[in-house]
C-alpha positions as CSV (number, residue, x, y, z in Angstrom):
1,M,-1.2,-3.4,26.1
2,S,-3.2,-0.9,24.2
3,T,-3.5,2.6,25.2
4,F,-6.4,5.0,23.7
5,L,-6.5,7.8,21.4
6,S,-8.5,10.8,22.5
7,F,-9.0,14.0,20.4
8,K,-8.2,17.3,21.9
9,S,-10.6,20.4,20.9
10,S,-7.9,21.6,18.7
11,C,-8.4,18.7,16.6
12,G,-12.1,18.5,16.4
13,T,-14.4,16.3,18.4
14,K,-15.1,12.8,17.5
15,P,-17.5,10.7,19.4
16,K,-15.3,7.6,19.5
17,R,-12.2,6.6,21.4
18,L,-9.9,4.3,19.1
19,P,-7.7,1.7,20.5
20,I,-4.3,2.2,19.2
21,A,-1.1,0.2,20.2
22,K,1.6,2.4,22.3
23,A,2.7,5.4,20.4
24,P,5.6,7.8,21.0
25,A,5.6,11.3,22.7
26,S,3.3,13.9,21.8
27,W,2.9,15.4,18.5
28,G,1.0,18.6,18.2
29,C,-2.7,18.1,19.3
30,F,-1.9,14.4,20.1
31,A,-0.8,12.7,23.4
32,R,1.1,9.5,23.1
33,S,-0.9,8.7,20.1
34,S,-0.9,8.6,16.1
35,L,-3.3,8.1,13.4
36,F,-2.4,5.8,10.7
37,S,-3.3,4.4,7.6
38,F,-2.7,1.5,5.4
39,C,-1.6,1.4,1.9
40,V,-3.7,-0.2,-0.8
41,A,-4.0,0.5,-4.8
42,A,-5.9,-0.5,-7.7
43,A,-5.3,-0.3,-11.3
44,A,-7.3,1.8,-13.9
45,A,-6.6,3.8,-16.9
46,A,-8.3,6.4,-19.0
47,P,-7.7,9.1,-21.8
48,Q,-9.8,12.0,-19.9
49,P,-10.7,11.9,-16.3
50,V,-14.5,11.7,-15.8
51,L,-15.7,12.7,-12.4
52,A,-18.0,10.3,-10.8
53,T,-21.5,11.6,-9.6
54,P,-22.3,11.0,-6.0
55,G,-23.3,7.7,-5.0
56,T,-24.8,6.0,-2.1
57,I,-23.3,3.8,0.6
58,T,-25.2,0.3,1.1
59,S,-24.5,-1.4,4.3
60,L,-24.2,-5.0,3.2
61,A,-23.6,-6.9,6.6
62,S,-23.0,-6.0,10.3
63,F,-20.5,-7.4,12.5
64,N,-22.0,-8.8,15.7
65,G,-19.2,-9.8,18.1
66,T,-19.1,-13.8,17.2
67,N,-18.0,-12.9,13.8
68,G,-15.6,-10.1,15.0
69,I,-15.8,-6.5,16.2
70,T,-14.1,-3.3,15.1
71,P,-12.5,-4.1,11.7
72,Y,-9.6,-1.8,11.0
73,S,-8.2,-3.4,8.1
74,T,-8.6,-3.0,4.4
75,L,-10.4,-5.8,2.6
76,T,-8.3,-8.0,0.4
77,A,-10.2,-9.3,-2.8
78,G,-9.5,-13.2,-3.3
79,P,-10.5,-15.9,-5.9
80,G,-14.2,-16.1,-6.7
81,G,-15.2,-12.7,-5.9
82,I,-14.8,-13.3,-2.2
83,F,-13.3,-10.5,0.2
84,Y,-11.3,-11.2,3.1
85,G,-10.2,-9.2,6.2
86,T,-9.4,-9.0,9.8
87,T,-11.3,-7.7,13.0
88,S,-9.2,-6.3,15.8
89,Y,-11.6,-7.7,18.3
90,G,-14.3,-10.2,18.9
91,G,-14.4,-14.1,17.9
92,A,-14.1,-17.0,20.1
93,N,-11.4,-15.0,22.4
94,D,-12.1,-11.5,21.8
95,K,-8.7,-11.0,20.3
96,G,-9.8,-10.7,16.8
97,T,-10.6,-12.9,13.7
98,V,-10.2,-13.6,10.2
99,F,-13.4,-13.4,8.2
100,S,-14.7,-13.5,4.5
101,F,-17.3,-11.8,2.8
102,D,-19.2,-13.1,-0.2
103,G,-21.2,-10.0,-0.9
104,T,-24.1,-10.8,1.4
105,S,-22.7,-12.3,4.7
106,I,-19.8,-12.2,6.9
107,T,-18.4,-15.5,7.8
108,S,-15.8,-15.8,10.8
109,L,-13.2,-18.3,9.7
110,A,-10.6,-18.3,12.5
111,S,-10.0,-16.6,15.8
112,F,-7.1,-15.2,17.4
113,N,-6.1,-16.6,21.0
114,G,-3.1,-14.6,21.7
115,T,-0.6,-17.5,21.2
116,N,-0.9,-16.9,17.4
117,G,-1.5,-13.3,17.7
118,S,-3.9,-10.9,19.0
119,T,-5.4,-7.4,17.8
120,P,-4.6,-7.4,14.1
121,Y,-5.0,-4.0,12.8
122,S,-3.5,-4.5,9.2
123,A,-5.0,-5.9,6.1
124,L,-4.1,-9.4,4.9
125,T,-1.6,-9.9,1.9
126,A,-1.9,-12.5,-0.8
127,G,0.8,-14.9,-1.3
128,P,1.7,-18.1,-3.4
129,G,-1.0,-21.2,-3.3
130,G,-3.8,-19.1,-2.1
131,I,-2.3,-18.2,1.4
132,F,-2.8,-15.0,3.0
133,Y,-0.2,-13.5,5.2
134,G,-0.5,-10.7,7.9
135,T,0.6,-9.2,11.3
136,T,-0.9,-8.7,14.6
137,S,-0.2,-5.9,16.7
138,V,0.2,-7.7,19.9
139,G,0.3,-11.5,21.2
140,G,2.8,-14.2,20.2
141,A,5.9,-15.5,22.1
142,N,6.6,-12.1,23.4
143,D,3.3,-10.1,23.3
144,K,4.9,-7.8,20.8
145,G,3.1,-9.0,17.6
146,T,3.3,-11.8,15.2
147,V,3.7,-12.7,11.6
148,F,1.0,-15.2,10.7
149,S,-0.4,-17.1,7.7
150,F,-4.1,-18.0,6.9
151,D,-4.8,-21.0,4.6
152,G,-8.4,-20.7,4.5
153,T,-9.3,-22.4,7.8
154,S,-6.8,-21.9,10.3
155,I,-4.2,-19.1,11.4
156,T,-0.6,-20.4,11.9
157,S,1.8,-18.2,13.9
158,L,5.0,-18.1,11.7
159,A,7.1,-15.7,13.8
160,S,7.2,-13.3,16.7
161,F,8.4,-9.9,17.3
162,N,10.8,-9.5,20.3
163,G,11.6,-5.8,20.3
164,A,15.1,-6.2,19.0
165,N,13.6,-7.1,15.7
166,G,10.9,-4.6,16.2
167,S,7.4,-4.4,18.0
168,Q,3.9,-3.7,17.1
169,P,3.6,-3.6,13.3
170,N,0.0,-2.0,14.0
171,L,-1.7,-1.1,10.6
172,A,1.5,-1.7,8.6
173,A,0.4,-4.3,6.1
174,L,3.2,-6.9,4.6
175,T,4.6,-5.8,1.2
176,A,5.3,-8.5,-1.2
177,G,8.9,-8.1,-2.7
178,P,11.2,-10.2,-4.8
179,G,12.0,-13.9,-4.2
180,G,8.8,-14.5,-2.0
181,I,10.2,-11.8,0.7
182,F,7.8,-9.8,2.5
183,Y,8.7,-6.5,3.9
184,G,7.2,-4.3,6.6
185,T,7.5,-1.8,9.3
186,T,6.9,-2.0,13.0
187,S,6.0,1.2,14.9
188,V,8.4,0.8,17.7
189,G,11.5,-1.6,18.7
190,G,14.6,-1.8,17.1
191,A,17.8,-0.2,18.0
192,N,16.2,2.9,19.1
193,D,12.5,1.9,20.0
194,K,11.4,4.2,17.3
195,G,10.5,1.5,14.9
196,T,12.2,-0.7,12.1
197,V,12.0,-2.0,8.6
198,F,12.1,-5.7,8.5
199,S,11.8,-8.6,6.2
200,F,10.1,-11.9,6.5
201,D,11.4,-14.9,4.5
202,G,8.4,-17.4,5.5
203,T,10.2,-18.5,8.8
204,S,11.9,-15.7,10.5
205,I,11.9,-12.1,11.1
206,T,14.9,-10.0,10.4
207,S,15.2,-6.4,11.3
208,L,17.0,-4.5,8.4
209,V,17.3,-1.1,9.8
210,S,16.3,1.0,12.7
211,F,14.6,4.4,12.7
212,D,16.7,7.1,14.7
213,G,14.0,10.2,14.9
214,T,16.3,12.2,12.3
215,N,15.1,9.8,9.6
216,G,11.5,9.7,11.3
217,Y,10.1,7.5,13.9
218,F,6.7,5.6,14.5
219,P,6.3,4.3,10.9
220,N,2.8,3.2,10.9
221,A,1.8,2.7,7.3
222,A,2.8,-0.2,4.8
223,L,5.6,0.3,2.3
224,T,5.0,1.0,-1.2
225,A,6.9,-0.4,-3.9
226,G,8.6,1.7,-6.4
227,P,11.0,1.5,-9.5
228,G,14.4,-0.3,-9.1
229,G,13.3,-2.3,-6.3
230,I,13.1,0.8,-4.0
231,F,10.4,0.9,-1.3
232,Y,8.9,4.2,-0.1
233,G,7.1,4.8,3.2
234,T,6.2,7.4,5.7
235,T,6.7,8.1,9.4
236,A,4.0,9.6,11.6
237,G,6.7,11.5,13.7
238,G,10.3,12.8,13.6
239,G,12.2,14.6,10.6
240,A,13.0,18.1,10.6
241,N,9.7,19.2,12.3
242,D,8.9,16.3,14.3
243,K,5.6,15.8,12.0
244,G,6.6,12.9,10.0
245,T,8.6,12.0,7.0
246,V,8.6,10.3,3.5
247,F,11.6,7.9,3.4
248,S,13.0,5.4,0.9
249,F,14.5,2.2,1.8
250,D,16.9,0.3,-0.8
251,G,17.3,-3.1,1.1
252,T,19.9,-1.8,3.6
253,S,19.3,1.8,4.7
254,I,16.5,4.6,5.4
255,I,17.1,7.8,3.5
256,S,14.7,10.5,4.7
257,L,13.5,12.3,1.6
258,V,11.4,15.1,3.0
259,S,9.8,16.3,6.2
260,F,6.3,17.4,6.9
261,D,5.9,20.9,8.6
262,G,2.1,21.1,9.3
263,T,1.3,23.5,6.7
264,N,1.6,20.7,4.0
265,G,0.1,18.3,6.7
266,Y,1.4,15.9,9.2
267,V,0.9,12.5,10.4
268,P,1.1,11.0,7.0
269,G,-0.3,7.7,5.7
270,A,0.6,5.3,3.1
271,L,1.8,6.2,-0.3
272,T,-0.1,5.3,-3.4
273,A,2.1,5.1,-6.5
274,G,1.0,7.0,-9.8
275,P,2.8,7.4,-13.1
276,G,6.3,9.3,-13.8
277,G,7.5,8.3,-10.1
278,I,4.9,10.6,-8.6
279,F,3.2,9.3,-5.2
280,Y,0.0,10.4,-3.6
281,G,-1.1,10.3,-0.2
282,I,-3.0,11.9,2.8
283,T,-2.0,13.5,6.0
284,A,-4.5,13.1,9.1
285,V,-4.0,16.5,10.2
286,G,-2.4,19.9,9.2
287,G,-3.1,21.8,6.1
288,A,-5.1,24.9,6.1
289,N,-7.6,24.0,8.4
290,D,-5.6,21.4,10.5
291,K,-8.1,18.6,9.4
292,G,-5.6,16.7,7.0
293,T,-4.4,17.1,3.6
294,V,-3.9,15.4,0.1
295,F,-0.4,15.6,-1.1
296,S,1.8,14.5,-3.9
297,F,5.5,13.5,-3.5
298,D,7.7,13.7,-6.6
299,G,10.9,12.2,-5.0
300,T,12.4,15.5,-3.7
301,S,9.5,17.5,-2.4
302,I,5.9,17.4,-1.0
303,I,3.3,19.4,-2.8
304,S,0.1,20.1,-0.7
305,L,-2.8,19.7,-3.4
306,V,-5.8,20.3,-1.2
307,S,-7.0,20.4,2.5
308,F,-9.8,19.0,4.3
309,D,-12.4,21.4,5.9
310,G,-14.7,19.2,7.9
311,T,-17.7,19.3,5.5
312,N,-15.8,17.3,3.2
313,G,-14.5,15.2,6.1
314,Y,-11.7,15.3,8.1
315,L,-9.1,12.8,9.7
316,P,-8.4,10.8,6.5
317,N,-6.5,7.6,7.7
318,A,-6.6,5.4,4.6
319,A,-4.5,5.3,1.6
320,L,-6.0,6.6,-1.8
321,T,-7.7,4.2,-4.2
322,A,-7.6,4.8,-7.9
323,G,-11.1,4.4,-9.7
324,P,-12.5,4.9,-13.3
325,G,-11.5,7.9,-15.2
326,G,-8.2,8.4,-13.3
327,I,-9.9,9.8,-10.1
328,F,-8.8,8.9,-6.5
329,Y,-11.3,7.8,-3.9
330,G,-10.7,7.6,-0.2
331,T,-12.4,7.8,3.2
332,T,-12.2,10.4,6.1
333,D,-12.6,8.9,9.7
334,A,-14.8,11.9,10.8
335,G,-16.5,15.1,9.3
336,G,-19.4,15.1,6.8
337,A,-22.9,15.6,7.4
338,N,-23.2,13.3,10.5
339,D,-19.5,13.7,11.6
340,K,-19.1,9.9,11.1
341,G,-17.1,9.9,8.0
342,T,-17.2,10.4,4.2
343,V,-16.2,8.8,1.0
344,F,-14.3,11.4,-1.2
345,S,-13.1,11.9,-4.5
346,F,-10.1,13.7,-5.6
347,D,-9.6,14.8,-9.3
348,G,-6.2,16.5,-8.9
349,T,-7.3,19.7,-7.7
350,S,-10.2,19.3,-5.4
351,I,-11.9,16.9,-2.8
352,I,-15.6,16.4,-3.5
353,S,-17.5,14.6,-0.5
354,L,-19.8,12.0,-2.5
355,V,-21.5,10.7,0.7
356,S,-21.6,10.8,4.6
357,F,-21.8,7.8,7.0
358,D,-24.8,7.9,9.3
359,G,-24.4,5.2,11.9
360,T,-26.9,3.1,10.3
361,N,-24.6,2.3,7.2
362,G,-21.6,2.5,9.3
363,S,-19.6,4.8,11.4
364,F,-15.9,5.8,11.1
365,P,-14.3,4.1,8.0
366,H,-10.6,3.3,8.9
367,G,-9.6,1.2,6.1
368,A,-9.1,2.0,2.4
369,L,-11.6,1.4,-0.1
370,T,-11.3,-1.9,-2.3
371,A,-12.0,-2.0,-5.9
372,G,-14.5,-4.4,-7.3
373,P,-16.1,-4.9,-10.6
374,G,-18.5,-2.5,-12.4
375,G,-17.2,0.7,-10.5
376,I,-18.3,-0.6,-7.0
377,F,-16.0,-0.2,-4.0
378,Y,-16.0,-2.2,-0.7
379,G,-14.8,-1.3,2.7
380,T,-15.3,-1.5,6.4
381,T,-16.4,0.9,9.3
382,I,-15.1,0.2,12.9
383,A,-18.5,1.1,14.2
384,G,-22.1,1.5,13.3
385,G,-24.4,-0.8,11.8
386,A,-27.2,-3.2,13.3
387,N,-25.0,-3.9,16.3
388,D,-22.7,-0.9,16.4
389,K,-19.8,-3.2,16.0
390,G,-18.9,-2.2,12.6
391,T,-20.0,-3.1,8.9
392,V,-18.9,-4.2,5.6
393,Y,-20.3,-1.7,2.9
394,S,-20.3,-0.9,-0.8
395,F,-20.2,2.2,-2.7
396,E,-21.0,2.6,-6.4
397,V,-19.2,5.2,-8.2
398,S,-21.8,5.4,-10.8
399,A,-24.8,3.6,-12.2
400,A,-22.8,1.9,-15.1
401,P,-19.2,2.1,-15.9
402,V,-18.3,4.9,-18.2
403,P,-18.1,3.5,-21.8
404,G,-14.6,2.9,-23.1
405,V,-13.2,3.2,-19.5
406,P,-12.0,0.1,-17.9
407,V,-13.3,-0.6,-14.3
408,P,-10.7,-0.7,-11.3
409,L,-9.1,-4.2,-11.1
410,P,-8.8,-5.6,-7.4
411,V,-5.1,-6.1,-6.6
412,L,-4.1,-8.8,-4.4
413,G,-1.3,-8.0,-2.1
414,V,1.1,-5.0,-3.1
415,G,-0.7,-2.3,-5.2
416,A,-0.1,-1.8,-8.9
417,A,0.7,1.5,-10.9
418,F,-2.3,2.9,-12.7
419,G,-3.0,5.2,-15.5
420,W,-3.3,8.9,-15.0
421,S,-4.4,11.5,-17.7
422,R,-2.3,14.4,-19.0
423,K,-4.9,16.9,-17.8
424,I,-4.5,15.8,-14.1
425,R,-0.6,15.9,-14.4
426,R,-0.9,19.6,-15.7
427,R,-3.1,20.5,-12.8
428,I,-0.7,18.9,-10.4
429,K,2.3,20.7,-12.2
430,D,0.6,24.1,-11.6
431,A,0.2,23.3,-8.1
432,K,3.9,23.2,-7.5
433,P,4.4,26.6,-6.1
434,E,2.5,25.3,-2.9
435,V,5.8,23.4,-2.0
436,V,6.6,24.3,1.6
437,S,9.2,21.7,2.6
438,T,12.1,19.9,1.0
439,T,15.1,17.9,2.4
440,A,18.0,17.1,0.2
441,V,18.3,13.3,-0.6
């Protein structure tokens, strides 16, 4: 059963109550809630970063209930330029849908019915043979969520969570690993009811390790693959300061690498892999203005690179996406000119608000941007549009690709490493005195 997240005055005001599956105890200004994000990455390389000029948001299609309501998930690129995604509600049974978007229209392909899962928050992950895989936050045999497949026409429930193997995978999409195995996290359940890391081999869910609070709890973002077969992730709570952690998972054990402390942000989202073993991410709150941060993680320490201030957005939930010229792009759930969210860029030192949502073109973008050809990004909003039920939108970085700079490549499933200029790396290195929290591995 879902609970609802409402924002207290200390976190700012947001004219929307977001449905979120059961969360743990209070963290700072949140009551039994968390903000979450989902990991997605794209590939782009350039010798020197070229900051994009502010673009415009184009609302391409609106959800209407029949084709779904409230798409929390990031779009996943598929063959032939088609995007696929899920909605958390709506469809034939008001339990969510799988839909496609061909550039002009949304097509509802299948509806969840409870037995095959209900209320999917996470993005789809592409697997072999044109099959997509995903999770639902509830539903299935035990009403604790499912792993499902989608073959283009129908949803098949493959396995159900039961509490012991985890419960409520929420926005943590599946991450592909070696040998056709998928890995993921659940927000609760497991030995301590604080979440798990699990594997899925195509037929069954195996709980690999449980969170215990010290190493974090309530992991609500996807795992990111790193060198040597190691996965990296974040928890929204727990650790030394009960504000979340960055952890690694080697296949058998969780190692808490560093804890957030509020100054460097808290309630972190999914990590995006960069060169040299550096990861980049966002926190939904904390930082200089308690409105969220962009940070880097070098394997031992968190470096707070910049804080959101409301004007350039606040409450960033979605993972960063790489674009032309080595620039990161992302979205905030609120803030900007209309307090309905923004699209922003990050060049290694500063956040630039590129455009604000206004309701007509959508409101409250919760998923990450997905890169398409020609410097165009695609995304979804959970509200706004013609029916105030959400939109699919595009955002053009520039009128034309920068000469000599490859456009970002859509990535199916797990994200890939991307190019990053020496100039940006020097800027990040210069920012290292801002480190405020480290934990020995």
